[in-house]
C-alpha positions as CSV (number, residue, x, y, z in Angstrom):
1,M,45.7,74.9,-72.9
2,A,43.8,73.2,-75.7
3,A,46.8,73.5,-78.1
4,K,48.8,71.2,-75.8
5,E,46.0,68.6,-75.5
6,A,45.5,65.8,-78.0
7,G,42.5,66.4,-80.2
8,G,42.2,70.0,-79.1
9,I,40.1,69.1,-76.0
10,T,41.1,69.4,-72.4
11,Q,41.5,65.9,-71.0
12,H,43.4,66.6,-67.7
13,I,42.5,68.4,-64.5
14,G,44.9,71.1,-63.4
15,A,45.4,73.6,-60.6
16,Y,47.1,77.0,-61.0
17,Q,47.6,80.0,-58.8
18,V,47.6,83.7,-60.0
19,Q,48.5,86.8,-58.1
20,M,46.4,89.9,-58.6
21,K,47.7,93.5,-58.6
22,G,46.5,94.0,-55.0
23,G,48.5,91.0,-53.8
24,Q,45.5,88.7,-53.5
25,K,46.0,85.1,-54.8
26,I,43.4,83.0,-56.6
27,T,43.7,79.3,-57.2
28,F,42.0,78.0,-60.4
29,L,41.0,74.4,-60.7
30,D,40.6,73.7,-64.4
31,T,38.3,70.7,-65.2
32,P,37.9,69.0,-68.7
33,G,34.6,69.7,-70.6
34,H,34.4,66.3,-72.4
35,E,31.4,64.2,-71.3
36,A,33.6,61.3,-70.2
37,F,35.1,63.4,-67.4
38,T,32.0,63.7,-65.2
39,A,33.8,62.4,-62.1
40,L,36.6,65.1,-62.5
41,R,34.0,67.9,-62.7
42,A,32.1,66.6,-59.7
43,R,35.4,66.4,-57.8
44,G,36.4,69.9,-58.9
45,A,33.0,71.3,-57.6
46,K,33.5,69.6,-54.2
47,V,36.9,71.0,-53.4
48,T,36.3,74.6,-54.6
49,D,34.9,77.6,-52.7
50,M,33.1,78.9,-55.9
51,V,32.5,77.8,-59.5
52,V,33.3,80.0,-62.5
53,L,30.9,78.7,-65.2
54,V,32.4,79.4,-68.6
55,V,29.7,79.7,-71.3
56,A,30.6,80.3,-74.9
57,A,28.6,83.3,-76.2
58,D,28.1,81.6,-79.6
59,D,27.3,78.1,-78.4
60,G,25.2,78.9,-75.3
61,V,24.4,76.3,-72.6
62,M,25.7,72.9,-73.7
63,P,25.0,69.5,-72.0
64,Q,28.3,69.7,-70.1
65,T,27.4,73.2,-68.9
66,I,24.1,71.8,-67.5
67,E,26.1,69.1,-65.8
68,A,28.6,71.6,-64.3
69,I,25.6,73.7,-62.9
70,N,24.2,70.5,-61.3
71,H,27.6,69.7,-59.7
72,A,27.9,73.2,-58.3
73,K,24.3,73.0,-56.9
74,A,25.1,69.6,-55.4
75,A,28.3,70.9,-53.8
76,G,26.4,74.0,-52.5
77,V,29.0,76.5,-53.9
78,P,28.1,79.9,-55.5
79,L,28.4,80.5,-59.2
80,I,30.0,83.2,-61.3
81,V,29.1,83.1,-65.0
82,A,31.9,84.0,-67.4
83,V,30.5,84.5,-70.9
84,N,33.4,83.9,-73.2
85,K,34.0,84.8,-76.9
86,I,32.1,88.1,-76.7
87,D,34.5,89.4,-79.4
88,K,32.8,87.1,-82.0
89,P,30.4,89.0,-84.4
90,G,26.7,88.2,-84.0
91,V,26.7,86.7,-80.5
92,N,23.4,87.0,-78.6
93,L,23.9,87.5,-74.9
94,D,20.2,87.5,-74.2
95,R,19.9,84.0,-75.6
96,V,22.6,82.8,-73.2
97,R,20.9,84.5,-70.2
98,Q,17.5,82.9,-71.1
99,E,19.1,79.4,-71.4
100,L,20.7,79.9,-68.0
101,L,17.4,81.0,-66.6
102,Q,15.9,77.6,-67.6
103,H,18.4,76.0,-65.1
104,E,17.6,78.5,-62.3
105,I,20.7,80.6,-62.8
106,V,19.5,84.3,-62.7
107,V,22.2,86.8,-63.5
108,E,22.3,90.3,-62.1
109,E,21.2,91.8,-65.4
110,L,17.9,90.0,-65.0
111,G,17.5,90.9,-61.3
112,G,19.2,87.9,-59.9
113,E,22.2,87.5,-57.6
114,T,24.6,85.6,-59.9
115,Q,27.5,87.8,-61.3
116,E,27.9,87.7,-65.0
117,I,31.2,88.8,-66.6
118,Q,31.6,89.1,-70.3
119,V,35.2,88.1,-71.3
120,S,37.3,87.1,-74.3
121,A,40.1,84.7,-73.5
122,L,41.6,85.2,-77.0
123,K,41.9,89.0,-76.6
124,A,42.2,89.0,-72.8
125,L,39.2,91.2,-72.4
126,N,37.7,91.8,-68.9
127,L,39.8,89.1,-67.3
128,D,40.7,91.6,-64.5
129,K,36.9,92.1,-63.9
130,L,36.5,88.4,-63.6
131,A,39.3,88.3,-60.9
132,E,37.6,91.3,-59.1
133,A,34.3,89.4,-59.2
134,I,36.0,86.3,-57.6
135,D,37.6,88.5,-54.9
136,L,34.3,90.2,-54.2
137,Q,32.6,86.8,-53.8
138,A,35.3,85.6,-51.5
139,E,34.8,88.7,-49.2
140,V,31.0,88.0,-49.1
141,L,31.7,84.3,-48.2
142,E,34.3,85.4,-45.5
143,L,36.6,82.5,-46.4
144,R,39.0,81.8,-43.6
145,A,41.5,79.0,-42.9
146,N,43.9,78.4,-40.0
147,P,47.5,78.0,-41.5
148,K,49.0,77.0,-38.1
149,R,47.4,73.5,-37.9
150,G,48.4,70.3,-39.6
151,G,47.9,70.2,-43.3
152,E,44.8,68.7,-44.9
153,G,43.8,68.6,-48.6
154,T,42.4,66.6,-51.5
155,V,44.2,64.7,-54.2
156,I,43.1,66.3,-57.4
157,E,45.2,64.1,-59.7
158,A,47.8,61.4,-59.4
159,K,50.4,59.8,-61.7
160,L,53.4,57.6,-61.8
161,D,56.5,59.6,-62.9
162,R,59.4,57.7,-64.3
163,G,62.0,59.8,-62.6
164,R,60.2,60.9,-59.5
165,G,57.9,57.9,-58.6
166,P,54.3,58.4,-57.4
167,V,53.3,62.1,-57.8
168,A,50.0,63.5,-56.3
169,T,48.6,66.9,-57.2
170,V,47.1,68.2,-54.0
171,L,45.0,71.2,-53.2
172,V,45.7,72.1,-49.5
173,Q,42.4,73.1,-47.9
174,R,43.3,73.5,-44.2
175,G,46.5,74.0,-42.3
176,T,50.0,74.0,-43.9
177,L,51.7,71.1,-45.6
178,R,55.5,71.0,-45.1
179,T,58.4,69.0,-46.5
180,G,59.2,66.2,-44.1
181,D,55.5,65.8,-43.0
182,I,54.2,62.2,-42.7
183,V,51.0,62.0,-44.7
184,V,48.2,59.5,-45.6
185,A,46.5,59.9,-48.9
186,G,43.7,57.4,-49.4
187,A,45.3,54.0,-49.1
188,E,48.8,55.3,-49.6
189,Y,51.2,56.9,-47.1
190,G,54.7,58.4,-47.0
191,R,57.0,61.2,-45.9
192,V,56.8,64.4,-48.0
193,R,60.1,64.3,-49.9
194,A,59.4,67.5,-51.9
195,L,56.7,70.0,-52.7
196,V,56.5,71.5,-56.2
197,N,54.3,74.5,-57.0
198,D,52.3,75.1,-60.2
199,K,55.3,77.0,-61.7
200,G,57.5,73.9,-61.3
201,A,59.6,75.4,-58.5
202,Q,60.3,73.5,-55.2
203,V,58.8,75.0,-52.1
204,K,59.3,74.2,-48.4
205,E,55.6,74.6,-47.5
206,A,52.1,75.1,-48.9
207,G,49.3,76.9,-47.0
208,P,45.5,76.9,-47.5
209,S,44.3,77.0,-51.1
210,V,47.8,76.3,-52.5
211,P,48.1,73.6,-55.2
212,V,51.3,71.5,-55.0
213,E,52.7,68.3,-56.3
214,V,53.6,66.0,-53.5
215,L,56.5,63.5,-53.9
216,G,57.4,60.7,-51.5
217,L,54.2,58.6,-51.3
218,S,54.4,54.8,-51.3
219,G,52.1,54.4,-54.3
220,V,49.7,56.3,-56.6
221,P,46.6,57.4,-54.5
222,A,43.1,57.5,-56.1
223,A,42.1,60.9,-57.3
224,G,39.6,62.6,-55.0
225,E,41.0,61.0,-51.8
226,P,41.7,63.2,-48.8
227,L,45.4,63.8,-47.8
228,V,46.0,64.3,-44.1
229,V,49.2,64.9,-42.0
230,V,49.6,62.4,-39.2
231,E,51.7,62.3,-36.1
232,N,54.1,59.4,-36.9
233,E,55.0,56.8,-39.5
234,T,53.5,53.9,-37.4
235,R,50.1,55.6,-37.3
236,A,50.3,56.3,-41.1
237,K,51.2,52.7,-41.9
238,E,48.4,51.4,-39.7
239,I,45.8,53.6,-41.5
240,S,47.2,52.7,-44.9
241,E,47.1,49.0,-44.3
242,F,43.6,49.2,-43.0
243,R,42.4,51.1,-46.0
244,Q,44.2,48.7,-48.4
245,R,42.6,45.7,-46.8
246,K,39.2,47.4,-47.1
247,L,40.0,48.1,-50.8
248,R,40.9,44.5,-51.5
249,E,37.7,43.3,-49.8
250,K,35.7,45.7,-52.0
251,Q,37.4,44.5,-55.2
252,S,37.0,40.8,-54.2
253,A,33.2,41.4,-53.5
254,A,32.8,43.1,-56.9
255,L,34.6,40.2,-58.6
256,N,32.4,37.7,-56.9
257,A,29.3,39.7,-57.7
258,G,30.3,39.7,-61.3
259,R,30.5,35.9,-61.2
260,G,27.1,35.6,-59.5
261,T,25.6,32.8,-57.6
262,L,25.5,29.1,-58.6
263,T,22.0,29.6,-60.0
264,D,23.2,32.5,-62.1
265,M,26.1,30.4,-63.3
266,L,23.8,27.5,-64.3
267,A,21.4,30.0,-66.1
268,R,24.4,31.4,-68.1
269,I,25.6,27.9,-69.0
270,Q,22.1,26.9,-70.2
271,A,21.6,30.1,-72.2
272,G,25.1,30.1,-73.7
273,E,27.9,32.0,-72.0
274,Q,27.5,35.7,-72.3
275,K,30.2,37.2,-74.6
276,E,32.4,40.0,-73.3
277,V,35.1,42.4,-74.4
278,A,37.8,42.4,-71.7
279,V,40.0,45.5,-71.4
280,V,43.1,46.3,-69.4
281,V,43.6,50.1,-69.1
282,K,46.9,51.9,-68.4
283,A,46.8,55.8,-68.4
284,D,49.1,58.7,-67.7
285,V,47.0,60.0,-64.8
286,Q,44.4,58.6,-62.4
287,G,41.6,60.8,-63.7
288,S,42.0,59.6,-67.3
289,A,42.1,55.9,-66.2
290,E,38.9,56.5,-64.2
291,A,37.1,58.3,-67.0
292,I,38.0,55.6,-69.5
293,G,36.7,52.9,-67.1
294,V,33.4,54.7,-66.7
295,T,33.1,55.3,-70.5
296,L,33.8,51.7,-71.4
297,G,31.4,50.4,-68.8
298,K,28.5,52.1,-70.6
299,L,29.2,50.4,-73.9
300,G,28.0,46.9,-73.1
301,N,24.5,45.5,-73.9
302,D,22.4,42.4,-73.1
303,E,24.4,40.2,-75.4
304,V,28.0,41.5,-75.0
305,R,29.4,43.2,-72.0
306,V,32.6,45.3,-71.6
307,R,34.7,44.4,-68.6
308,V,37.6,46.5,-67.4
309,L,39.8,43.9,-65.7
310,H,42.4,46.3,-64.4
311,S,42.9,50.1,-64.5
312,A,46.0,51.9,-63.3
313,V,48.5,54.6,-64.1
314,G,52.0,54.2,-65.5
315,Q,53.6,52.5,-68.5
316,I,52.5,49.1,-69.7
317,T,54.5,46.4,-68.0
318,E,55.0,42.6,-68.5
319,S,52.5,41.9,-65.7
320,D,49.8,43.9,-67.7
321,V,50.6,41.8,-70.8
322,Q,50.3,38.5,-68.7
323,L,46.9,39.6,-67.4
324,A,45.7,40.5,-70.8
325,K,46.9,37.2,-72.2
326,A,45.3,35.1,-69.5
327,S,42.0,36.9,-69.9
328,S,42.1,37.3,-73.8
329,A,41.8,41.0,-73.2
330,I,43.1,44.0,-75.2
331,L,45.5,46.4,-73.6
332,V,44.6,50.1,-73.9
333,G,47.5,52.6,-73.4
334,F,46.3,56.2,-72.9
335,N,49.2,58.6,-73.3
336,V,51.6,55.9,-72.1
337,R,53.7,53.3,-73.9
338,A,54.8,49.7,-73.2
339,T,58.3,48.9,-71.9
340,S,60.5,47.1,-74.4
341,Q,60.2,43.8,-72.5
342,A,56.4,44.2,-72.4
343,R,56.3,45.0,-76.1
344,E,58.3,41.9,-77.0
345,M,56.2,39.7,-74.7
346,A,53.0,41.1,-76.4
347,Q,54.3,40.3,-79.9
348,R,55.3,36.8,-78.8
349,D,52.0,36.0,-77.1
350,G,49.7,37.8,-79.6
351,V,48.4,40.4,-77.1
352,D,46.8,43.4,-78.8
353,I,48.2,46.7,-77.4
354,R,46.4,49.8,-78.6
355,Y,47.7,53.3,-78.0
356,Y,45.4,56.4,-77.7
357,S,45.6,60.1,-76.8
358,I,42.0,61.1,-77.3
359,I,39.3,59.6,-75.1
360,Y,36.5,59.3,-77.5
361,E,38.7,57.3,-79.9
362,V,39.0,54.6,-77.2
363,A,35.2,54.4,-76.8
364,D,34.7,54.3,-80.6
365,D,37.2,51.4,-81.1
366,V,35.8,49.3,-78.2
367,E,32.2,49.9,-79.4
368,K,33.3,48.4,-82.8
369,M,34.6,45.3,-81.0
370,V,31.3,45.0,-79.1
371,K,29.4,45.1,-82.4
372,G,31.8,42.6,-83.9
373,K,31.0,40.1,-81.1
374,L,27.2,40.4,-81.6
375,A,25.5,37.5,-83.3
376,P,24.9,38.3,-87.0
377,V,21.3,39.3,-87.9
378,H,19.3,37.2,-90.3
379,R,17.3,39.4,-92.5
380,E,14.6,38.5,-95.1
381,K,14.8,39.9,-98.6
382,F,11.6,39.7,-100.7
383,I,12.3,38.4,-104.3
384,G,9.0,37.7,-105.9
385,Y,5.3,36.6,-106.1
386,A,3.7,33.7,-108.0
387,Q,0.0,32.8,-108.5
388,I,-1.3,29.2,-108.5
389,L,-3.3,28.5,-111.7
390,Q,-3.7,24.7,-111.4
391,V,-2.8,21.9,-109.0
392,F,-1.3,18.6,-110.3
393,E,-1.0,15.3,-108.3
394,V,2.4,13.7,-109.1
395,K,3.3,10.2,-107.7
396,R,6.2,10.1,-105.2
397,I,6.2,13.9,-105.1
398,G,2.7,14.9,-104.0
399,N,0.8,18.0,-105.1
400,V,2.7,20.3,-107.5
401,A,1.4,23.8,-108.2
402,G,1.3,25.1,-111.8
403,C,2.1,28.8,-111.3
404,R,2.8,32.0,-113.1
405,V,5.4,34.4,-111.7
406,T,3.5,37.8,-111.3
407,E,6.3,39.9,-109.7
408,G,10.1,39.6,-109.3
409,V,11.7,36.2,-109.6
410,V,11.4,32.7,-108.0
411,K,14.6,30.8,-107.2
412,R,15.2,27.2,-106.3
413,G,16.0,26.7,-102.6
414,C,14.4,30.0,-101.6
415,G,12.0,30.4,-98.7
416,V,8.2,30.5,-99.5
417,R,5.0,31.6,-97.8
418,L,1.6,30.3,-99.0
419,L,-1.0,33.1,-98.8
420,R,-4.7,32.3,-99.0
421,D,-7.0,35.4,-99.0
422,G,-4.0,37.5,-97.8
423,V,-3.4,35.2,-94.7
424,V,-0.2,33.2,-94.3
425,I,-1.1,29.5,-94.0
426,H,2.3,27.9,-94.5
427,T,6.0,29.0,-94.4
428,G,8.6,26.6,-95.8
429,E,10.9,25.8,-98.7
430,L,10.6,24.9,-102.4
431,S,11.4,21.2,-103.1
432,T,11.1,21.5,-106.9
433,L,11.1,24.3,-109.5
434,R,10.5,23.3,-113.1
435,R,9.9,24.8,-116.5
436,F,8.1,22.1,-118.6
437,K,10.0,18.9,-117.6
438,D,13.3,20.6,-116.8
439,D,14.6,21.5,-113.3
440,V,15.7,25.2,-113.4
441,K,17.5,27.5,-111.0
442,E,15.1,30.4,-111.4
443,V,12.0,31.7,-113.2
444,T,11.4,35.4,-113.9
445,N,8.3,37.6,-114.0
446,G,5.6,36.6,-116.6
447,Y,6.7,33.0,-117.1
448,E,5.0,29.8,-116.0
449,C,6.5,27.1,-113.8
450,G,5.8,24.1,-111.6
451,M,6.5,24.3,-107.8
452,G,6.6,21.6,-105.2
453,F,6.8,22.4,-101.4
454,V,8.8,20.5,-98.8
455,N,6.5,18.3,-96.7
456,Y,3.3,20.3,-97.6
457,D,0.5,19.4,-100.0
458,D,-2.5,21.6,-99.0
459,I,-2.4,23.9,-102.0
460,R,-5.3,25.3,-104.0
461,V,-6.0,27.2,-107.2
462,G,-5.9,31.0,-106.5
463,D,-3.4,30.8,-103.6
464,Q,-0.5,33.2,-103.8
465,I,3.1,32.3,-103.2
466,E,5.5,34.8,-101.7
467,C,9.2,34.0,-102.3
468,F,12.1,35.4,-100.1
469,E,15.8,34.9,-99.4
470,T,17.4,35.1,-96.0
471,E,20.6,37.1,-95.9
472,T,23.0,37.4,-92.9
473,V,24.2,40.9,-92.0
474,A,26.5,42.1,-89.3
475,A,24.7,43.4,-86.2
476,A,24.3,47.2,-86.1
């Protein structure tokens, strides 16, 4: 699986069915492990009857493993622990069990009820035992479904296929889904034109726990939405229109909330308009678009925010480029490309299109843009100390300090602080810097000089002068 994925990490959710020697069938829902795909893991836990928690014997319990445990607990589904990579030398199974114990997962070896199977995916060790453990858990749960009723399921993933149109990967949970059925999936509806199983073959029907790709929907439904068979097209259209209206109202409310009230607007005008990095996201599948949106939303801060203007599946079109141009946004294409017309329009209008295939690269690049929009930081750099030995009164200039540089260097135009008994009594700038009667640019350690301060005369013998420069650096 990982070999087919960009960056060697799973970035898509998938459903596959295997048949055991005894004729039993098990449907596996494979969810990505990367931290950005939290919603996909939560969705996976909700639609499954049990969770197989894969823990690497050499790594132990990782942050995403903890998150998967929490999703399983929230969904109220039983766990089976599969400890992988047991063929690696020097693995410590007791350490894995102790780490699981910290999260209230007590395996059978420690007197608990959770089954633990030690496997090696690389050498196909004990995979049959894992299938037996799943079968045993299914018998204990007494899982039953009525295949004779109308089909119901959940959209696991959805995409826009160039040749086939909107395609939804659906896990049937109750009843039987058949070709020709009129279905509603979230805010989309349609007649099932074809059903394709996990092996890529067309099937006439799909019963409970069977994963299939559904073709024939009016648009790409949101991942995680329920799919239900309805009695006729009129009813399907009615439900779809109602849900689309509610979706538009929700989007409009979110947009207005982003703008804020008149008071908020005036406050922003007075404080200086908040900067933002606007992004338009197009991805190959709904889950990836959702994960990128969530990841980018976390990148903003008090000074610069990241706003996802539009997020959808399918190739980048001219309308996406127009939206990006109007909003001065960048276009992010995740495993998709722009049409030739959109590409030409982007070049003509100066719209930045960036292509990615690994999710964390998207986050890294946008984070750099956020830092680039931050106001630069002004940082002080200490350059030297001088001691006042004598004070001279000069006409038209005021008091001038006769000093010796005791450390570092003093430069004309640098910032100065006057210290009396270690306390800062004045901060300002040098108006004059002289050696004998000549103006000089700088005086180094050990030499004597004359110093005058801008609009300040209260200087005394024994005062110390701290000299510094202000440098501007990019915000970190």
